[in-house]
N, C-alpha and C positions, 0 to 999 in steps of 0.2 A: 827518500827515493830520488834517484838521479833523473835528469831530464830524459836521457835515452830510455830508461825504464818506463817513465811515464808515457813517452811516445809509443813505446812498444805495447803498453797496456791499452792505449787508445786505439791503436791499429787492430789489436786482437778483438776489442769490443766492437769495432766497426765491422770486422770480418764476421763476427757472430751475428750481428744485426743483419748483415747481408744474407747469411744463411737462413735466418728466420724469415726474412722478406721473400727469399726464393722459395722456401717451403710453403709459405702462405699463398703466394700466387700460383705455385704448382698445384696446391690443393684446389684453388678456385678453377684452374684450367681443367683439372681432372673431374671435378664435380660438374662443371658445365658440359664436359664431354659425355659423362655418364647420363646426364639429363637429356642431352640431344640423342644419344644412342637409344635411350628408353623411349623417347617420343618417336623415333624412327621405327622402332619395332611395333609400336602401338598405332602407327599412322593409319588413317582411313584411306579409302581409295582417293585418287587425285581429284575427282569431281567433287566429292563430299568435302575434302579439305579446302579447295578453292571456294566452294559455296560458303563454308563456315567462316573463312577469313573475310569474304565479301560481306556477309551478314554482320559480323562483328564490326567491320569498318563502318558500315552504314549506321549501325546503332550508336557506336561511340561518337561518330561525327555528328549525328543528329542531336545526341545529348549534349555534346560540347557546344553546338550552336545555340540550343535552347538555354542552357545554363549561362553561357557567355553573354547572350543578348539580355537576359533578365538582369544579370549582374551589371551590365553596362548601363541599363536604364536607371538602376538604383544609384550607381555612382554619379550619373549625370543629374540626378534629381529631376528626371523627366516627369512632367505633369500633363495629363490629357487635357486638350483644349476643348472646353464645353461648346457644344454647337450653338447654344443660345447666346454665347458671349461673342462669337465671331461668325455670324451667318454668312458673310461674304466669302470667307475662307472656305466654308463648307459648300457653298454654292459652286465654287471652282472645283472642289474635290468631287462633288457628286456629278458634275458635268463630265469630268474626265473618266470617272468610274463607269459611266454609262457608255463611253466610247472605247473602253479598254477591257481586256479579259482579266479583271481583278475584282475581288470583293472589296467593299469599303473598308479601308484600314483604320486603325486608331491613328489619330493625329495628335502627336505629343509635342510639347514645347519645352525647350531647354534654354539655358543661358551659357553660351560658350565664350571662350576668349576671342575667337574669330568666327564670323557668321558661317554656318554650314548647314547642310541637310543630308539625311541618309535614310535608307529603307532597311528594315529588319524583318527577317522571317521569324516571328515569335509564336509561341505556342498558342493555339486557339484562334488567334487573329493577328494578321500582319500589322506592322507599325511603320509609320513615317514620322521621323523626328525632324523638327525644324527649329532652328535657332530663332528666338523671339525677335532679334534684330532684323531678320529678313522680312518680317511682316511690315516693317517701316521702310526698309531699304528698297524693296522691289515694288514696281507698280503691278497692276492686275495681270497684264499679259506676261510680264516677266515671271511673276509668281506661278502662273499657270504652267509656263514652260518648265520651270524648275520642278514643280510637283509632278508633271507628266514624266519627267526624267526618272524620278524616284519610283513612280508607279511602274515604269517600264522594267526596272530592276525586279520588282515583285512579280511582274508577268512572267519573266524568264527564270525566276527563283535563283537569281545570280548568287546571293550570299549562301544559300543552301548548297548549290552546286560547287562553289569554291571551297566551302568548308568540308564537304565530303571528299573532294579531290585532295585537299591537304591531309585529311585523315587517312586516305588511302596511301599517300606517300609516306606518312609517318609509320603506317603499318608495315609497308614494304621495307623501309629502312630498319625498323625494329627487328623484323624477321631476319634480315641480312646480318645485322649486328649480332643477333643471337647465334646464328650459324657460325660466325667467325670468332665468337667470344672465347673459345678455348685457346685459339692462336693469340688473340689479343692479351689474354691473361698471362700466357706463357712468355710472350715477348716482353711484356711489361715487367714481369718478375725478373727476367734475365737482365733487363736494362737497369732496374733499380739495384739489384744485387751486385752487378758489376760495378756500379758507381760506389756502393758502400765498400766493396772489396778494394777499390783503388784509393779509398780514403776521402772521397769527395762526392757526397750524396747528390749534390746539385748538378753534377756533370752527367747524369744518366742519359741526357739527350745526345751526348758526344759518343756514347758507346754504339757498337754495331746494332744490337737489338733496339737501342733507343732510336737510332735513325730509321730502323724498320717501322717502329711504332709511329714515328712522326709521319712517315710516308703513308701509313694506313689512315692516320688522322687527316692528312691533307687530302687523300682520296675521298674520304667521307665528306669533308668540308666542300670540296669541289663539286661532288654530286649534289649536295644540299643547295649550293649556290646556283647550280644549273636548274634545279627544280624551282627554286625561288624566283629566278629570272623568268622561267616559263610561266609560273603562276602570275607574276606581276604583268607580263605581256598579255596574258589572257584577260586579266582584270582591266587593262587599258582598252582592249578591244571591246569589252562589254560596256565600258563608258561611252565609247563612240556609238555602239549600237543603241544604247539608251538615249543618247542625244538624237539619233536619227528617228527613233520611235516617237520621241516627244515632239519633234518637228513635224512628223507625219500626222500625229493626232491633233495637235493644235493648229497646224497650218501656218505657224509663225516662227520659223527658225531664228529670225533675227531677235525676237523677244528673248529666247533662251540664251542667245549669244550675249545680249546686253546683261542678262542676269548673271551669267558666268563672269563677265568683266567686272561687274559691280562687286561680286563676292571676292574676286581676286584682289581688287584694290582695297576692299575692306579688310582683307587678311594681312595687308602690309602694315606692320606695326607702326610705322611713322605716320600713317594716314588714318587708320582706324575707320570709324563709322562715317567720317567726313570725306571718305575716299572718292565719292562722285565728283568732288571738286578737282581731282587730279587726273592726269592722263596716264601716267605710268609710274611704276615703282622702281626699286633698285634693279640694276642690270646685272645679270650673272654672266660669268665667262663661259666660253664654249665648252670647256672641260666640265665645269659645274653643271651645265645643262645636260651634257651627255650622261654624266654619272647619275643625275637625278632622274633622267628619263628611263634608265635601265632598271632602277630599283623602285620607281614610283608606282603606286597602284592606279594613279590617274594620269592621263596624258596632260601635257602642258595646256593651260587655258588658251593660249594663243592658237594652238593647233586645233583645239575643239571649236573655237570661234571661227577660224578660217574655214573649217569644213561646213559649219552652219551657214556662213556667208555664201559659200559656193552653192550650197543647196538652195538658198533663197534666190540666187541669180539663175540657177537652172529652172526653178519653178516659174520665175518671171518669163524666161524664154519659152517654156512650154505653153504658158498662158497666151503669149503673143502669137505663137504659131497657130494656136487654136482660133 
């Protein structure tokens, strides 16, 4: 067989593959269109539909939170701290519970790579997880401030609210993608088929339908990025609110500020648990700071500390005026 005949056979084979790909995606587009048309004919009234979507969103979000937190505790090998083993810790916890609108949570201890603490909305009973190193790293007032911060999250059900909000966004995105799925399948089929027809399957993105599909993907990615940024900004606001609530309950904003600074220094790999001996860690550039601020779930420690210091100064002024 001559080289030209071989090339012709390959081109014919690629053309046939392109036809198969086009037919396959065409069937997907048609099937999704039929499914949407059927759902539209069977649609309930708008109020019932919205209510059903809202209920499903809440149910799936709630189950996701419960399953996720239970799995997290197992992965971290979290152990409940016995009351008789640490009466001083529970004395602090009981004092805070008496001043806040929360039930006494489970207090669990883990061993993390860097000291940390967090609150979880778990089934039956809320949970506060504390790294064992914090029991040695923080003094009484600092630990009280940190624990009050976590209880403040439980007061406002922050993790539950954020999980339900994320579930709602996922539901809306899924519904939107389902509605446009016939177009997505058709455009994808045209792009892949055109690339096979031209003899270069990897060039589908260079075709006109390929560029259309890329624009659709970029639009979805942009929407998800905007939602992510909004969710992260809300999370940072809740951290500030929890700091303010902890300062109000304990009356010692500077103690919480010291706790945050100690945790920040302990999280610096170069310093570790001996971090109280150091003043500051590695300095980030302005661009790194800005990027981290946008996508971080927590504000920068220095910003939180500055707010707590201003609150302490304002409290002193009010006392002096009185």
